[in-house]
C-alpha positions in Angstrom: -12.0 118.4 -13.0 -16.1 118.2 -13.9 -15.5 116.9 -17.1 -13.7 114.0 -15.2 -16.2 113.1 -12.4 -19.0 112.5 -15.6 -16.7 110.4 -17.6 -16.5 108.1 -13.9 -20.0 108.5 -13.1 -20.9 107.4 -16.9 -18.3 104.6 -17.2 -19.7 103.5 -13.9 -23.3 103.9 -14.4 -22.1 101.0 -18.1 -20.2 98.7 -15.7 -23.8 98.5 -13.6 -25.8 98.2 -17.1 -23.3 95.6 -18.3 -23.5 92.9 -14.9 -27.7 93.5 -15.4 -27.4 92.1 -19.1 -24.7 89.2 -17.6 -27.1 88.1 -14.8 -29.9 88.4 -17.3 -28.5 86.2 -19.7 -27.6 83.7 -17.5 -30.6 83.4 -15.8 -31.9 83.0 -18.9 -30.0 80.3 -20.1 -30.4 78.3 -16.6 -34.5 79.0 -17.0 -34.3 77.3 -20.7 -31.9 74.4 -19.6 -34.3 73.6 -16.2 -36.4 71.1 -18.8 -32.8 69.2 -20.3 -31.9 69.2 -16.5 -35.9 67.4 -15.5 -35.0 65.1 -18.3 -31.1 64.1 -17.6 -32.3 61.2 -15.6 -32.4 59.1 -19.0 -28.8 59.3 -19.1 -28.9 56.9 -16.0 -28.7 53.2 -16.9 -32.6 51.7 -16.6 -31.1 48.5 -14.2 -29.0 49.1 -11.9 -28.2 49.8 -8.6 -25.2 52.2 -8.3 -23.3 53.7 -11.3 -20.0 54.6 -12.0 -19.5 58.2 -13.1 -16.3 60.8 -13.5 -17.6 62.4 -10.6 -17.6 59.4 -8.2 -20.0 56.6 -7.5 -23.9 57.2 -6.9 -26.1 54.6 -4.9 -29.5 54.4 -5.7 -30.2 54.1 -2.0 -33.8 53.2 -1.1 -34.8 53.2 -4.4 -34.9 49.8 -6.7 -32.6 51.8 -9.6 -30.5 54.8 -9.6 -32.5 56.1 -12.8 -36.1 56.1 -10.3 -33.1 57.7 -7.8 -31.6 60.3 -10.4 -35.5 61.5 -11.7 -35.9 62.0 -7.8 -33.2 64.3 -7.2 -33.4 66.3 -10.3 -37.0 66.8 -10.0 -36.2 68.6 -6.5 -33.5 70.4 -8.1 -35.2 71.5 -10.5 -38.2 73.1 -8.4 -35.3 74.4 -5.9 -33.6 76.1 -8.9 -37.0 77.3 -10.6 -38.1 78.8 -6.8 -34.9 80.1 -5.8 -34.1 82.5 -8.8 -38.2 83.2 -8.7 -37.6 84.7 -4.7 -34.2 86.2 -5.6 -35.8 87.5 -9.1 -39.2 88.4 -7.3 -39.1 92.9 -6.2 -43.3 92.2 -5.0 -43.3 92.5 -1.5 -45.3 88.6 -1.2 -42.4 87.5 -2.4 -41.5 85.7 1.4 -44.9 83.4 0.1 -42.4 82.0 -2.0 -40.3 80.3 0.7 -42.6 78.2 1.8 -42.6 75.7 -1.4 -39.0 76.3 -1.9 -38.5 75.3 1.7 -40.4 72.3 1.4 -38.7 71.6 -1.8 -35.3 71.9 0.0 -36.6 69.3 2.7 -37.5 66.9 0.2 -34.3 67.4 -2.0 -32.4 66.5 1.3 -35.0 63.6 1.8 -34.0 62.1 -1.8 -30.5 62.8 -1.0 -30.3 61.2 2.4 -30.9 57.7 1.6 -31.3 56.5 4.7 -34.9 58.1 5.2 -37.7 55.2 4.2 -40.5 58.2 3.7 -39.4 60.7 2.4 -42.5 63.4 1.8 -43.1 62.5 5.8 -39.9 63.7 6.7 -39.6 66.8 4.8 -43.5 68.2 6.0 -42.9 67.4 9.9 -39.6 69.2 9.6 -40.4 72.2 7.4 -43.4 73.1 9.7 -41.0 74.9 12.0 -39.3 77.2 8.9 -43.4 77.3 7.8 -45.4 78.8 10.0 -43.7 81.8 11.2 -43.3 83.1 7.0 -46.8 81.9 7.1 -48.3 84.0 10.5 -45.8 86.9 9.0 -47.6 87.3 5.4 -50.9 86.9 7.0 -49.9 90.0 9.1 -48.4 91.7 6.5 -51.8 91.3 4.4 -53.9 92.8 7.2 -51.7 95.6 7.7 -51.9 96.4 3.7 -55.7 95.9 3.8 -55.8 98.4 6.6 -53.8 101.0 4.7 -55.7 100.2 1.3 -59.2 101.1 3.5 -57.3 104.1 4.6 -56.4 105.5 1.3 -59.6 104.4 -0.3 -61.5 106.3 2.5 -59.2 109.2 2.1 -59.6 109.2 -1.6 -63.1 109.2 -1.3 -63.2 112.1 1.5 -61.2 114.2 -1.0 -63.1 113.5 -4.2 -66.5 114.6 -2.1 -64.9 117.8 -1.0 -63.5 118.4 -4.8 -67.1 118.0 -5.9 -68.4 119.8 -3.2 -66.7 122.8 -4.1 -67.2 122.4 -8.0 -70.9 122.0 -7.2 -71.1 125.4 -4.8 -69.4 127.4 -7.7 -71.7 126.2 -10.6 
């Protein structure tokens, strides 16, 4: 009976390891291909206002040419992809700070995709403020709390070091 549970546990461990390796390889492939994604706009027609593709017709919207539109969209998609991966794979306490640029890139991407908007960067800034401000306040709060804890630990460490030094100096 014990031997069977050991085999199951080992098999589970190997499966988890295999999933981590596959996930790591997929993330590596995505990260390696992002520069190619960034330059994919060069395949679009240079002086056309629309482009018929397998996925349908792509219109340039407020952009003069489809190549400019594709370049703007792929730039924003690349940054959304990279900051999203960074946020999901980060294990640090400050990883929520990554949500600030991520939110900005998402709003910029929505501004590019919504061709009815004339001022893309103005749109994303004002609409992202309700999302960004609570994150900033939360990060400031965490920073203050962590600084207080670090100071408490430093003070405690100094007291312990002083006590140890006092004990050893009394013995000598």
